[in-house]
C-alpha positions in Angstrom: 49.5 91.8 93.8 53.1 92.2 92.5 52.7 96.0 92.3 51.7 96.0 96.0 54.5 93.8 97.1 57.3 95.7 95.4 57.0 98.9 97.4 56.9 96.8 100.6 60.0 95.0 99.6 61.8 98.2 98.8 60.7 99.8 102.1 61.9 96.7 104.0 65.2 96.8 102.3 65.7 100.5 103.1 64.7 99.9 106.7 67.3 97.1 107.1 70.0 99.4 105.6 69.6 101.9 108.4 72.9 102.3 110.4 71.4 101.4 113.7 70.9 97.8 112.5 74.5 97.5 111.6 76.4 99.1 114.5 77.6 95.7 115.8 78.4 94.2 112.4 82.0 93.2 112.0 84.2 95.7 110.2 85.7 95.1 106.8 89.0 94.3 108.4 87.4 91.8 110.8 85.6 90.1 107.9 88.8 89.8 105.9 90.6 88.4 109.0 87.8 85.9 109.5 88.0 84.9 105.8 91.8 84.4 106.1 91.3 82.3 109.2 88.8 80.1 107.3 91.3 79.6 104.5 94.1 78.8 107.0 91.9 76.2 108.6 91.2 74.5 105.2 94.9 74.6 104.4 95.8 73.0 107.7 93.3 70.2 107.0 94.8 69.7 103.5 98.3 69.7 105.0 97.4 66.9 107.4 95.9 64.8 104.6 98.9 65.4 102.4 101.5 64.3 104.9 102.4 61.2 102.8 103.2 63.3 99.7 106.3 65.4 100.4 105.8 67.8 97.4 102.2 68.3 98.0 102.8 69.0 101.7 105.5 71.5 100.9 103.3 73.4 98.4 100.5 73.5 100.9 102.8 74.7 103.6 104.2 77.5 101.4 100.6 78.6 100.6 99.8 78.6 104.3 102.9 80.7 105.0 101.9 83.2 102.3 98.4 83.6 103.7 99.8 84.1 107.2 102.1 86.8 105.9 99.3 88.5 104.0 97.2 88.5 107.2 100.0 90.1 109.3 100.6 92.7 106.6 96.9 93.6 106.5 96.6 93.8 110.3 99.8 95.5 111.1 100.5 97.5 108.0 103.9 98.3 106.4 107.0 97.1 108.4 108.8 100.0 110.0 105.7 101.9 111.2 106.4 102.9 114.7 104.0 102.4 117.6 104.8 105.9 119.0 103.2 107.6 116.0 100.4 105.2 115.3 97.8 106.9 117.3 98.4 110.6 117.0 95.5 112.6 115.7 97.2 115.9 115.1 100.6 116.5 113.6 103.3 118.0 115.8 103.7 121.1 113.6 101.7 123.4 115.9 97.9 123.9 116.5 95.7 124.8 113.6 92.1 125.9 113.7 89.1 123.8 112.5 88.7 126.3 109.6 92.3 125.7 108.6 91.9 121.9 108.7 88.7 122.2 106.7 90.3 124.4 104.1 93.2 121.9 103.8 90.7 119.0 103.4 88.9 120.9 100.6 92.1 121.5 98.8 93.0 117.8 99.0 89.5 116.8 97.9 89.7 119.1 94.9 92.9 117.4 93.8 91.3 113.9 94.4 93.8 113.3 97.2 91.2 111.4 99.3 93.4 109.9 102.0 94.8 113.4 102.9 91.4 114.9 102.6 90.0 112.3 105.1 92.8 113.0 107.6 92.3 116.7 107.5 88.5 116.5 107.7 88.7 114.3 110.8 91.1 116.8 112.3 88.8 119.6 111.5 85.9 117.7 113.1 87.7 117.1 116.4 89.3 120.6 116.5 85.8 122.1 116.0 84.6 120.1 119.1 87.5 121.5 121.0 86.8 125.1 119.9 83.2 124.6 121.1 84.6 123.3 124.5 82.9 120.0 124.0 86.4 118.5 124.2 89.3 119.8 126.2 92.4 120.2 124.0 94.9 117.5 124.9 98.2 116.8 123.1 98.6 113.2 122.0 94.9 112.4 122.0 94.0 109.6 119.6 91.0 109.6 117.2 89.5 106.8 119.2 89.8 108.7 122.5 88.4 111.8 121.0 85.4 109.9 119.6 84.7 108.3 122.9 84.8 111.6 124.8 82.7 113.4 122.2 80.2 110.6 122.2 79.5 111.2 125.8 78.6 114.8 125.0 76.7 113.9 121.8 75.4 110.4 122.4 73.2 110.4 119.3 76.4 110.7 117.2 78.5 108.3 119.3 78.3 105.4 116.8 79.1 107.7 113.8 82.1 109.2 115.7 83.4 105.8 116.5 83.1 104.8 112.8 84.9 108.0 111.8 87.7 107.3 114.2 88.1 103.8 112.9 88.2 105.1 109.3 90.8 107.7 110.2 93.0 105.1 111.9 92.7 102.7 109.0 93.7 105.4 106.5 96.3 107.4 108.6 98.1 104.5 110.2 96.9 101.3 108.5 98.1 102.0 105.0 94.6 102.0 103.6 93.4 104.2 100.7 90.4 106.4 100.8 87.9 107.6 98.2 85.3 110.4 97.7 82.7 108.4 99.7 85.0 108.2 102.8 85.7 111.9 102.7 82.0 112.8 102.1 81.0 110.7 105.2 83.3 112.7 107.4 82.3 116.0 105.8 78.6 115.3 106.4 79.3 114.2 110.0 81.2 117.4 110.7 78.3 119.4 109.4 75.8 117.5 111.5 77.9 117.9 114.6 78.1 121.7 114.0 74.3 121.9 114.1 74.0 119.7 117.2 73.7 121.0 120.8 75.6 119.0 123.5 73.8 116.8 126.0 73.2 118.8 129.3 74.9 117.2 132.2 72.2 116.8 134.8 73.4 117.4 138.3 76.7 118.9 137.3 78.2 121.5 139.5 
């Protein structure tokens, strides 16, 4: 009986790991924020109970302040980052083709510069959609905007595009680091999109 149950357990685990079951799961950032919120709540409770002990209350207050600072740093990133540049997908050094962005991504990946590789691969992905006329080229477009617009043309990839945009923003503007897995996710998505035909707009003029 054990031999029969094990394959079923493995199959059930693999089924539950499929992306469609986790589209609405909280992101890593949201889970960290929730955890910090729980810790803050516990510290507030301790602070109220330690009101009669001045030293204990002071220590708990300092710990509370440190956690709050860490939460703000995690959410907002390094001080001095300007809001005017925090959404730009493409740099302002002139247009580059999807092939040029892919080549740059490959060079960064070969040097294990994963954050730069992720940024260039995401730019290659969006530029490719523009070159296929699935997106209209628009200066100043953010990764989120591009993902939403592309998702309407390629609805079966809408969730993956949204995840890719979130990953790009976290790395490009959120002071996060990337790894080989993050780069590989965008590379594989780019390859799938290149093989996908757009959704026909029924009733379009």
